[in-house]
C-alpha positions in Angstrom: 155.7 147.9 174.8 154.1 144.3 174.7 155.9 143.2 172.2 159.5 144.1 174.0 158.0 142.4 176.8 157.5 139.4 175.0 161.2 139.2 173.5 162.6 139.9 177.0 160.2 136.8 178.1 161.5 134.7 175.1 164.8 136.0 175.6 165.2 135.3 179.2 163.5 131.5 178.8 166.2 130.6 176.8 168.3 129.4 179.7 165.8 127.2 181.3 165.2 125.5 177.6 168.7 125.1 177.3 169.1 123.5 180.9 166.1 121.1 180.5 167.9 120.3 176.9 170.8 119.7 178.8 169.5 117.6 181.6 167.7 115.1 179.0 171.1 114.5 176.8 172.9 114.0 180.3 170.4 111.2 181.4 170.6 109.6 178.6 174.4 109.6 178.6 174.2 108.1 181.9 172.3 105.4 180.6 174.6 104.6 177.8 177.6 104.7 180.4 175.4 102.0 182.5 174.9 100.1 180.1 178.2 100.0 178.8 179.8 99.2 182.1 177.1 96.3 182.8 178.1 94.6 179.4 181.6 95.0 180.0 181.4 93.7 183.6 179.9 90.0 182.1 183.0 89.2 179.8 185.8 89.8 182.4 186.4 86.5 183.5 186.3 85.6 179.8 188.9 88.2 179.0 191.2 87.1 181.9 191.2 83.8 180.9 191.8 84.7 177.4 194.4 87.0 178.4 196.3 83.8 180.0 195.4 81.5 176.8 197.9 84.4 175.2 200.2 84.5 178.2 200.6 80.8 178.0 202.2 80.7 174.4 204.9 83.2 175.1 205.9 81.7 178.2 206.3 78.4 176.1 208.3 80.2 174.0 210.7 81.3 176.5 211.4 78.0 178.2 214.0 76.0 176.3 212.3 72.3 174.7 210.3 71.3 172.0 206.7 71.8 171.2 204.2 69.9 169.0 202.8 71.6 166.0 199.6 70.4 166.7 199.0 71.5 170.3 200.4 75.2 169.0 197.8 75.3 166.8 195.2 74.1 169.1 196.0 76.8 171.7 196.2 79.7 168.7 193.0 78.6 168.0 191.3 78.7 171.3 193.1 82.3 171.7 191.2 83.8 168.4 188.1 82.2 169.6 188.3 84.1 173.1 189.5 87.5 171.4 186.2 87.1 168.9 183.9 86.3 171.7 185.1 89.5 173.7 184.6 91.4 170.8 181.2 90.1 170.1 180.1 91.0 173.7 181.2 94.3 173.7 179.5 94.9 170.2 176.6 93.9 171.7 176.6 96.1 174.6 176.9 99.0 172.5 173.8 98.0 170.4 172.3 97.4 173.8 173.3 100.6 174.8 172.0 102.2 171.8 168.5 100.5 172.0 168.0 101.7 175.3 168.2 105.1 174.2 166.7 105.1 170.5 162.6 105.6 171.0 160.4 102.5 170.3 159.2 103.4 166.7 162.8 104.4 165.2 164.1 101.3 164.3 160.5 101.0 161.7 161.0 104.2 160.6 160.4 104.8 156.7 163.5 105.7 154.9 163.1 108.1 152.3 164.7 107.0 149.1 163.6 109.9 146.8 166.6 112.4 146.1 164.3 115.5 146.7 163.0 114.0 149.9 166.7 112.8 151.2 168.1 116.3 150.5 165.1 117.7 152.4 165.6 115.3 155.1 169.8 116.3 155.6 168.9 119.8 155.2 166.7 119.6 158.3 168.9 117.4 160.1 171.8 120.2 159.1 169.6 123.4 160.2 168.4 121.3 163.8 172.4 120.7 164.1 173.6 124.1 163.9 170.7 125.0 165.9 171.9 122.8 168.8 175.5 123.4 168.3 174.6 127.0 168.7 172.7 126.1 171.9 175.5 123.7 173.2 178.7 124.9 172.2 180.6 128.0 172.7 180.0 130.4 175.4 175.9 130.5 175.9 175.5 132.5 179.0 177.7 135.5 177.0 175.3 135.0 173.8 172.3 135.3 175.6 173.4 138.0 177.6 174.3 140.0 174.8 170.8 139.4 173.1 169.1 140.4 176.5 171.4 143.0 176.8 170.5 144.9 173.2 166.8 144.3 174.1 167.4 146.0 177.7 169.2 149.1 176.3 166.9 149.7 173.7 163.9 149.6 176.2 165.5 152.0 178.6 166.4 154.4 176.2 163.1 154.1 175.2 161.6 154.1 178.2 164.1 157.2 179.7 163.0 159.2 176.6 159.1 158.4 176.9 159.6 159.4 181.2 161.8 162.3 180.7 164.3 160.4 183.6 167.3 161.7 181.4 167.9 165.7 181.2 170.7 164.7 179.3 170.9 166.0 175.9 170.9 163.3 172.8 174.5 163.9 171.9 175.9 163.2 175.6 173.5 160.1 175.6 174.6 158.6 172.3 178.3 159.6 173.2 177.8 157.6 176.4 176.4 154.4 174.5 179.4 154.9 171.8 182.0 154.9 174.9 180.3 152.2 176.5 180.4 150.1 173.4 184.0 151.0 172.5 184.8 149.8 176.2 183.4 146.5 175.4 185.4 146.3 172.2 188.3 146.7 174.0 187.6 144.1 176.6 186.8 141.5 173.8 189.8 142.3 172.0 191.7 142.3 175.4 190.0 138.6 176.5 190.4 137.2 172.5 192.9 134.6 173.5 191.6 133.6 176.9 188.0 133.3 176.4 187.6 133.6 172.7 183.8 132.6 172.5 182.9 135.3 175.1 185.5 137.9 173.0 183.9 137.5 169.8 180.1 137.7 171.1 181.0 140.8 172.6 183.5 142.1 170.0 180.6 141.7 167.3 177.7 143.4 170.0 179.8 146.1 170.6 180.5 146.7 166.7 176.7 146.6 166.5 176.2 149.1 169.0 178.3 151.3 167.2 176.7 150.9 163.8 172.9 151.6 165.8 174.4 155.0 167.5 175.6 155.9 164.3 172.4 155.4 162.2 170.6 156.9 165.1 172.6 159.8 165.0 172.5 160.1 161.3 168.9 159.6 160.6 166.7 159.8 163.4 168.1 163.2 165.2 170.2 164.4 162.2 173.7 165.1 164.4 175.9 163.8 161.8 176.3 164.7 158.3 175.4 161.6 156.0 179.1 161.5 154.3 180.8 161.4 157.5 178.2 158.7 158.9 178.9 156.6 155.6 182.6 156.7 156.1 182.2 155.8 159.7 180.1 153.0 158.9 182.7 151.7 156.4 185.2 151.7 159.1 183.3 150.1 161.6 182.9 147.1 159.0 186.3 146.7 157.7 187.7 146.7 161.0 184.7 144.0 161.7 186.4 142.3 159.0 190.0 142.8 160.1 188.7 141.3 163.2 187.4 138.3 161.6 190.4 137.5 159.7 193.2 138.2 162.7 190.8 135.9 165.3 189.6 133.2 162.7 185.9 134.3 162.9 183.8 133.7 160.3 181.1 135.0 162.1 182.3 138.6 162.6 183.5 138.8 159.0 179.6 137.7 157.8 178.2 140.3 160.5 180.7 143.0 159.3 180.1 142.2 155.7 176.1 142.2 156.3 176.0 145.2 158.1 178.7 147.0 155.1 175.7 145.8 152.6 172.8 147.5 154.6 174.4 150.7 155.9 173.8 152.3 152.4 170.3 151.6 152.7 169.2 152.7 156.2 171.4 155.5 155.8 170.2 156.7 152.3 167.3 159.4 152.8 166.7 158.9 148.6 168.3 158.8 145.4 172.1 159.1 145.7 174.9 159.3 143.2 175.4 155.6 141.7 179.0 156.1 141.5 179.2 156.9 145.2 177.1 153.6 145.9 179.0 151.2 143.4 182.4 152.4 144.6 181.6 151.9 148.3 179.9 148.3 147.3 183.5 147.7 145.2 185.5 148.7 148.4 183.2 146.3 150.1 183.8 143.3 147.5 187.5 143.8 147.4 187.5 143.2 151.0 185.9 140.1 150.6 188.2 139.4 148.0 190.9 139.9 150.6 189.7 138.0 152.9 189.0 135.2 150.6 193.1 135.1 149.5 193.9 134.1 152.7 190.4 132.1 154.0 188.3 129.8 152.3 185.1 130.8 154.0 182.2 130.3 151.6 179.2 131.6 153.5 181.2 135.2 153.3 181.5 134.6 149.8 178.0 133.4 149.1 176.3 136.7 150.8 178.6 138.8 149.0 177.6 137.6 145.5 174.0 137.4 146.8 173.9 140.9 147.9 176.0 142.3 145.3 173.7 140.9 142.6 170.9 141.2 144.3 171.4 144.9 145.4 172.8 145.9 141.7 169.5 144.3 139.7 167.4 146.4 142.3 168.6 149.4 141.5 168.8 148.5 137.9 165.2 148.3 137.7 164.7 151.3 139.8 167.0 153.5 139.3 168.6 153.1 136.1 168.4 155.1 132.9 170.8 155.4 130.2 172.9 158.1 131.1 174.2 155.7 134.2 175.7 153.3 131.4 179.3 154.8 131.8 179.2 154.1 135.5 177.3 151.3 135.7 179.3 149.1 133.5 182.9 149.4 134.7 181.6 148.5 138.2 179.3 145.6 136.6 183.0 144.0 134.9 184.6 144.6 138.3 182.4 142.2 140.2 182.1 139.9 137.4 186.2 139.2 137.7 186.1 139.4 141.4 183.4 136.6 141.6 185.1 134.9 138.9 188.8 135.1 140.9 188.0 133.7 144.2 186.8 130.0 142.9 190.1 130.4 140.9 192.0 131.2 144.1 190.3 128.4 146.0 191.0 125.9 143.3 194.6 126.7 143.2 195.1 126.5 146.9 193.8 122.7 146.4 196.7 122.1 145.0 197.9 120.6 148.4 195.0 117.8 148.2 195.7 115.9 145.3 192.2 113.8 145.3 189.8 114.4 142.7 187.1 114.1 144.8 188.6 117.0 147.0 188.8 119.2 144.2 185.3 118.5 143.0 183.9 119.2 146.5 186.3 122.3 146.9 184.5 123.7 143.3 181.4 126.5 144.5 179.1 125.8 141.7 177.0 128.7 142.8 179.7 131.1 142.2 181.3 129.1 139.1 177.6 129.4 136.9 175.8 131.4 138.7 178.3 134.8 138.2 178.6 134.7 134.2 174.7 134.2 134.1 173.5 137.1 136.3 176.5 139.2 135.1 175.6 138.4 131.5 171.8 139.1 132.1 172.4 142.5 133.7 174.8 142.9 130.7 172.0 142.7 128.2 169.8 145.0 130.3 172.4 147.7 130.0 173.0 147.5 126.5 168.9 146.9 125.8 168.8 144.2 123.7 171.3 145.1 121.0 172.3 142.2 119.5 175.9 142.9 117.8 177.2 144.5 120.8 175.8 141.5 123.3 177.0 139.0 120.9 180.9 140.5 121.1 180.3 140.7 125.0 179.4 136.8 124.8 182.1 136.1 122.5 184.7 137.7 124.6 183.2 136.3 127.7 184.0 132.6 126.0 187.2 133.6 125.3 188.3 134.7 128.7 186.4 131.3 129.9 188.8 129.1 127.0 191.8 130.9 128.3 191.0 129.8 131.9 190.0 126.3 131.0 193.1 125.9 128.9 195.4 126.8 132.0 193.5 125.4 134.8 193.0 121.6 132.9 196.6 121.1 132.9 197.1 120.7 136.5 195.1 117.8 138.4 193.9 120.1 141.5 192.3 122.3 139.1 190.9 120.4 136.5 187.2 120.4 137.4 187.2 124.2 137.7 189.2 124.1 134.2 186.4 121.8 132.6 183.1 123.8 134.1 185.0 126.8 132.8 185.3 125.2 129.3 181.6 123.9 129.4 181.1 128.0 130.0 183.1 129.2 127.0 181.2 126.7 124.6 178.2 128.2 126.1 178.5 131.7 125.4 180.4 130.6 122.3 177.1 129.4 121.3 175.2 132.1 122.4 177.4 134.5 120.6 176.3 132.9 117.1 172.6 133.2 117.2 173.1 136.9 118.8 175.6 138.1 116.0 173.8 136.3 112.8 170.6 135.3 111.4 168.6 132.0 112.3 169.8 130.5 109.4 173.2 131.0 109.9 173.3 130.3 113.4 171.7 126.8 112.4 174.2 125.9 110.3 177.2 127.1 112.6 175.5 125.3 115.4 175.1 122.3 113.6 178.8 122.5 112.7 179.7 122.8 116.4 177.6 119.7 117.3 179.6 117.4 115.1 182.7 119.1 116.9 181.1 118.2 120.1 180.6 114.5 119.2 184.0 114.3 117.6 185.4 115.5 120.9 183.1 113.5 123.2 184.5 110.5 121.0 188.1 111.7 121.5 187.6 111.9 125.3 185.2 108.9 125.7 182.8 111.3 127.3 179.1 110.7 127.2 177.9 114.5 127.9 179.9 115.9 125.1 178.4 113.6 122.3 174.8 114.5 124.0 175.5 118.1 123.9 177.0 117.6 120.1 173.7 115.7 118.8 171.2 117.9 120.8 173.0 121.3 119.1 172.4 119.8 116.1 168.7 118.9 116.6 168.6 122.8 118.0 170.2 123.9 114.7 167.4 121.7 112.6 164.3 122.9 114.8 165.9 126.4 114.3 166.0 126.3 110.4 162.4 124.9 110.2 161.0 127.6 112.5 163.1 130.0 110.3 161.6 128.6 106.9 158.0 128.3 108.4 157.8 131.8 109.7 160.0 134.0 107.4 159.5 133.8 103.5 162.0 135.6 101.7 163.0 135.7 98.3 166.3 134.2 97.3 168.5 133.0 94.9 168.7 129.3 93.9 171.0 127.0 95.8 173.4 130.5 96.4 171.3 131.5 99.7 171.4 131.1 103.4 168.9 128.6 104.2 170.2 126.3 101.8 173.8 126.6 103.1 172.3 126.0 106.7 170.6 122.9 105.4 173.4 121.9 104.0 175.8 122.1 106.7 173.1 120.3 109.3 172.9 117.4 106.5 176.7 117.2 106.8 177.1 117.2 110.3 174.6 114.8 110.8 176.3 112.7 108.2 179.8 113.2 109.3 178.5 112.2 113.2 177.3 109.2 111.9 180.6 108.3 110.4 182.4 109.1 113.8 179.9 107.2 115.8 179.6 104.2 113.1 183.9 103.9 113.6 183.8 104.2 117.4 181.3 101.2 117.5 178.3 102.9 118.5 176.1 101.6 115.6 172.6 102.5 116.6 173.7 106.0 117.1 175.5 106.1 114.0 171.9 105.0 112.1 169.6 108.0 114.0 172.7 110.4 113.2 172.8 109.3 109.7 168.8 109.2 109.2 168.9 112.9 110.5 171.5 113.7 107.9 169.6 112.5 105.0 166.5 113.6 106.2 167.7 117.3 106.1 169.7 116.8 102.6 166.6 115.4 101.2 164.4 118.2 102.8 166.5 121.3 102.0 167.0 120.1 98.7 163.5 119.5 97.6 162.4 123.0 99.2 165.2 124.6 96.7 163.2 122.4 93.6 159.9 123.5 95.3 160.7 127.4 94.6 163.2 127.4 92.3 162.4 124.6 89.4 159.8 124.9 86.9 156.6 122.9 87.4 157.2 120.9 83.9 160.7 120.3 85.4 160.2 119.4 89.4 159.8 115.8 89.3 162.8 115.4 86.8 164.8 117.2 89.7 163.5 115.5 92.4 163.9 111.9 90.7 167.4 113.2 89.8 168.1 114.3 93.3 167.1 110.7 94.7 169.2 108.8 91.8 172.7 110.8 92.5 172.0 110.7 96.2 171.6 106.7 96.0 174.6 106.3 93.5 176.9 108.0 96.3 175.7 105.7 99.2 175.7 103.2 96.6 179.9 104.1 95.7 180.5 104.1 99.8 178.6 100.9 100.4 180.9 99.5 97.9 184.1 100.8 99.6 183.1 100.2 103.0 180.0 98.3 103.4 177.2 99.1 106.2 173.6 98.3 106.2 172.6 101.4 107.1 173.8 102.8 103.6 172.3 99.6 102.1 169.3 100.6 103.2 169.8 104.3 102.4 169.7 103.1 98.9 166.7 101.2 99.1 165.1 104.2 100.6 165.9 106.0 98.0 164.9 104.0 95.4 161.3 103.3 97.2 161.0 107.2 97.6 161.3 107.5 93.2 158.7 104.5 93.0 156.6 106.2 95.1 157.1 109.3 93.2 156.2 107.9 90.0 153.4 105.8 91.6 152.0 109.8 92.4 152.3 111.0 88.9 150.5 107.5 87.9 147.3 108.5 90.6 147.4 111.7 89.3 146.9 110.5 85.8 144.2 108.3 86.5 142.1 111.1 88.4 142.3 113.0 85.4 142.9 111.1 82.3 141.9 113.9 80.0 144.3 116.4 81.7 147.2 114.2 81.8 149.6 113.9 84.8 153.0 114.9 85.6 155.6 112.9 82.8 159.4 113.1 84.0 161.3 111.6 81.2 165.1 112.4 82.3 164.3 111.8 85.8 162.9 108.5 85.0 166.0 107.5 82.9 168.3 108.6 85.4 166.6 106.3 88.1 166.8 103.3 86.1 170.6 104.0 84.6 171.8 105.0 88.3 169.7 102.5 89.7 171.4 99.7 88.0 174.5 100.9 89.3 173.3 100.7 93.1 172.3 97.6 92.6 175.3 96.3 91.2 177.2 97.9 94.3 174.8 96.0 96.6 175.3 92.9 95.1 178.8 92.6 95.6 178.9 92.6 99.6 176.5 90.1 101.7 175.4 93.2 104.4 172.9 94.1 101.8 171.5 91.0 100.6 170.8 89.6 104.7 167.8 90.6 106.4 164.5 89.8 108.0 161.8 89.3 106.4 163.2 91.1 103.5 167.1 92.4 102.7 167.6 95.8 101.4 168.7 94.5 98.4 165.1 92.7 97.9 163.4 96.3 98.7 165.9 98.3 96.3 165.0 95.5 93.5 161.6 95.8 93.9 161.4 99.6 93.8 163.5 99.5 90.6 162.0 96.9 88.8 158.3 98.9 89.6 159.7 102.1 88.6 159.5 101.0 84.7 155.7 99.7 84.7 154.6 102.9 86.6 156.2 105.0 84.3 155.1 103.4 81.2 151.6 103.2 82.6 151.7 106.9 83.2 153.1 107.4 79.6 150.4 105.4 77.9 147.6 107.3 79.7 148.5 110.9 78.6 146.4 112.6 76.2 146.5 111.3 72.7 145.5 112.7 69.5 143.6 109.9 68.0 139.7 109.4 69.0 139.7 106.9 71.0 138.0 106.1 74.1 139.5 106.0 77.5 139.0 102.2 78.1 141.7 101.7 75.4 143.9 103.6 77.3 143.2 102.2 80.4 143.9 98.5 79.3 147.0 99.5 78.0 148.2 101.0 81.3 148.2 97.3 82.5 150.2 96.1 79.5 153.8 96.8 81.2 152.9 95.5 84.8 151.2 91.8 82.9 154.7 92.1 81.0 156.3 92.3 84.2 154.7 89.6 85.7 155.1 87.0 82.5 158.7 87.7 82.6 158.9 87.2 85.8 157.5 83.7 85.8 158.9 82.7 82.6 162.3 84.5 82.0 163.1 85.5 85.5 167.2 85.8 84.5 165.9 88.8 82.2 164.5 91.2 84.7 166.6 90.1 88.0 169.7 91.2 86.5 172.4 92.3 88.7 170.9 90.2 91.5 170.4 87.0 89.5 171.5 84.6 91.8 170.5 86.4 95.5 167.5 87.3 94.0 165.9 83.7 93.6 165.3 84.0 97.3 163.0 86.7 97.0 161.4 86.3 93.7 158.3 85.5 95.1 157.9 88.5 97.0 158.8 90.2 94.2 155.8 88.5 92.3 153.7 88.8 95.1 154.2 92.6 94.5 153.4 92.9 91.1 150.3 90.3 91.8 148.9 92.6 94.6 149.5 96.0 91.6 147.4 93.7 89.1 144.8 92.7 91.6 144.5 96.5 92.5 143.9 97.4 88.8 141.5 94.7 88.0 139.5 95.8 90.8 139.6 99.3 89.8 138.4 98.7 86.1 135.3 96.8 87.1 133.1 99.5 87.7 134.2 100.9 84.5 131.7 100.8 81.3 134.4 99.7 78.7 133.0 102.0 76.2 135.7 100.7 72.9 134.7 103.4 70.6 135.3 104.0 67.8 135.1 99.8 67.4 131.3 98.4 68.4 131.2 96.3 71.6 131.9 92.9 71.4 131.7 90.1 73.9 134.8 89.2 75.9 136.6 91.1 73.2 136.4 94.7 74.4 139.4 96.5 75.7 138.8 96.2 79.2 137.3 92.8 79.0 140.7 91.6 77.4 142.9 93.3 79.9 141.0 91.7 82.9 141.0 88.3 81.0 144.5 88.3 80.6 145.1 89.8 83.9 143.1 86.3 85.5 145.2 84.2 83.1 148.8 85.9 84.3 147.5 85.3 87.6 147.1 81.3 87.2 150.2 81.3 85.3 151.9 82.7 88.5 150.2 80.2 90.9 151.3 77.5 88.3 154.5 78.7 88.6 154.5 78.8 92.2 154.8 82.5 92.7 151.6 82.8 95.0 152.3 83.4 99.1 151.3 80.2 100.3 148.5 81.3 102.5 146.2 82.7 99.3 147.9 79.6 97.1 145.9 77.1 99.0 142.7 78.6 97.7 143.7 79.8 94.6 141.3 78.1 92.2 138.6 79.9 94.6 139.9 82.8 94.1 140.0 82.7 90.7 136.9 81.1 89.8 135.0 83.7 92.1 137.1 86.3 90.0 135.8 84.8 86.7 132.5 84.9 87.8 132.2 88.4 89.0 134.0 89.4 85.6 131.5 87.8 83.5 128.5 89.3 85.6 130.0 92.4 84.9 130.6 91.7 81.0 126.9 91.2 80.9 126.2 94.9 82.7 128.3 96.2 80.1 126.5 94.7 77.4 123.7 95.6 78.9 124.7 99.3 78.7 126.6 99.4 75.5 124.3 97.6 73.4 120.9 97.6 75.3 121.1 101.1 76.3 120.6 100.5 79.9 122.4 103.1 82.0 125.5 102.6 83.8 124.1 103.2 87.1 122.4 101.4 90.3 119.1 101.5 88.4 120.0 99.7 85.4 119.2 96.3 88.5 115.5 97.3 88.0 115.3 96.6 84.2 113.6 93.4 83.2 116.4 92.7 80.4 119.5 92.9 83.0 117.2 90.4 85.7 116.9 88.0 82.9 119.9 88.0 81.6 121.7 87.7 85.2 119.5 84.7 85.6 120.3 83.3 82.3 123.7 83.5 82.8 123.8 82.6 86.4 121.9 79.2 85.6 124.4 78.6 82.3 127.1 78.7 84.7 125.5 76.4 87.3 124.6 74.0 84.9 128.1 74.2 83.3 129.2 73.9 87.0 127.0 70.5 87.6 128.1 69.1 84.4 132.2 69.8 84.7 131.3 68.3 88.7 129.8 65.3 87.4 131.9 64.5 84.5 135.3 65.4 86.7 133.9 63.5 89.8 134.3 66.7 91.7 131.7 66.9 94.2 132.8 70.4 95.7 132.1 71.7 92.5 129.0 69.8 91.8 127.8 71.6 95.1 129.0 75.0 94.8 127.1 74.7 90.9 124.1 73.6 93.1 124.3 76.4 95.1 124.6 78.9 92.3 121.7 77.5 91.2 119.5 78.1 94.4 120.5 81.4 94.5 118.8 81.6 90.8 115.7 80.2 92.3 115.9 82.4 95.1 116.2 85.5 92.7 113.4 83.7 90.5 110.6 83.9 93.6 111.8 87.4 94.6 112.7 89.8 91.9 112.2 87.8 88.7 108.4 87.2 89.8 107.7 90.7 89.5 108.1 90.5 85.3 106.4 87.5 84.9 103.8 90.0 82.9 106.4 89.9 79.7 108.4 87.9 77.8 111.6 88.3 79.7 110.3 87.4 82.7 108.7 84.3 81.0 111.8 83.5 79.4 113.7 83.4 82.9 111.9 80.9 84.3 111.0 78.6 81.0 115.0 78.9 80.6 115.7 77.8 84.2 113.4 75.0 84.4 114.5 73.8 81.0 118.0 74.2 82.2 117.9 72.0 85.7 115.8 68.9 84.0 118.7 69.1 81.4 121.5 68.6 83.8 119.6 66.5 86.1 119.6 63.9 82.7 123.1 64.8 81.9 125.4 65.6 85.1 123.8 63.8 88.2 125.5 64.4 91.4 128.8 62.4 91.5 129.6 59.5 93.8 130.8 60.6 97.3 134.0 58.4 97.5 135.1 58.4 93.7 135.8 62.5 94.0 139.0 63.5 91.8 141.1 66.5 92.3 142.2 68.5 88.9 
């Protein structure tokens, strides 16, 4: 009862609220009218003078006689100025009127520029406007009266029943209420032309009362059987829809549809027959479709769509069983077709408005895209996840949408809907592939579809199909990768689904690159080209890894790189492109890296031997030469910063030979030789290549002799870097020359390292060093020679003196004495040469070395003064210093000469 009284107070207070709102609006309008009148009264005199000024030319035109052109121009100018002033005063008046109405802080209100914020503000304004229109438009007293009457009648009936005021039976009371409702319905129909708002509100309220009576008679008092109550409710709902259509009243149709969807819910006492339930909803949706045939009421259609699929989903979750499939499937198809057809009806009706924007606005995205998605989701639930039937269903839906798209795209008014249907057809066709086929086959077909979309987007000059095509290819690649990672199967070489799918993905990427390159989209084409090459190398490498014998795996990999590079070079020869040239260079670089990996394995296990790929190496060298010939014919491969692709390709091709030969020379031999001989021999190919680059460049730079002169220094720098790494790597090795005895500076490692320093010196003399290191070449080479002499002394102490080859050898007196005498001798030589050649810098370096030896004597060698070796160190150092002081004093400062 308190709730009812609160409702009555709210309803009765609504008229007062509306009156207050109306008075406020009326006062604002009054102020605006007063401001406008005041503003318009000021320029009245100016308006009169302007009218006289405009009338004067007409009067003079009527009078005979000539008029000066200057006078006519002056009068016309004055008339225009007067008219502009009057219009400016009028606009000022409007601005003043609006300023009097606007609140003080509204002009400085912050404008939301974000998309979601703007949409939220627009929705708020629309809701506020709808509420204001409901309060200010139509017959407001009748609306309020109907609401109050509902509340009053309900309260009266309840109070009378509680107090026992009515001695009539329930049947008579309900019949009386129904009679009053029928009378009100008749009165509303009678007044629908004279008082439209009053009549519509009365009709809606009357039918609502009748529905309440039926509900009470059937559910509360059990006076009507449920089938009869259901039938009467359906008749009332249909009648309400008919009244809405006849009177063009959306509110009646919406009220009738809402009551129709709720009727089975409030009249049901338990789970019923789904055939009856969905049959009733099918009739209701057919009624909505019939209304859509003659009226475009979006709210009614959305209400039917949402209610139908919401109730169907709820029923499927709560009541569905496999035995209901034969009943649910036809009704689901019917609901899908009905809401598929409604947007088509509206699009065809829009043929009268040829504007494309109007056609797009008429497109209802909720029905167009929501219907297939919800219907397909329910279909998947009905089929309980069976993939093949669901794939056939998706394929059928795709075919249906494709046929509709082909028909609708032909006409301009229906073209937006046709394009939407084409997108849905593509989506469902794409969905059918993974549903019907395995992941690997699906990946291949998705890639082909993506390439077709790229072609279509380029043909139609549209961005969305191109992006969709590239995205499909990416999805295809990820799908195949996932299937390879998580589903290992035993398959036959090449003739398996994974390899075929990978080939299709690679081919789709390369075809897309070709299409994009022809269309002038170079960056997109390079990305697609890289994707295609990566897919090809990846799937081919997987086949080699799984099916090739281990002894021939590297041969197959090198053959793959060689033949792929040859194909790219041929394409570059026929139609030059920088991307193809870089592809050739990348293939040769990968081949060089593969050969480098084999060399590393041979160095890590010299006795076991690394993998050797003679056939693959032969193919790389033979086909690589043809690839360089293809690059040499066009300047696209010879231009680039800092190095063109041809330079990288030639460098990788040249490095392949010493890499292979070094690996070959490190293989186990039947001869009983120490590893030092093989290590020294492994440097010979690199030394030979460096000497040829310095002395006979024409022999090794073919077929790019002329353009290669520009990057000859870069090639020599690469070889020099490889030699430097090998030289440093040989330093910690003892260099046992077995079966020969150890000889100073004549053992295999010493010969190889001294030859390396000599070749580096020749490269420097030939101008083949980089600019920055070349400025310090003498210091670098001198330091390397000093380091190598020190290591040779340690090797001699190990091989001839029996010292262990470890850091512990530095604790032996023999080693320390040898280091002191060697460094002292080197210092003396430096002093003598610096003095004789008048090179003060060299003399100072030698003096610094002698100072280091002196510190070493004091700190380290004094521990060995108790034996002959320590004494010899001190005596030898002293005699050398005395001899140097006599033979090589410091050179003068200003007579120093350069070598």
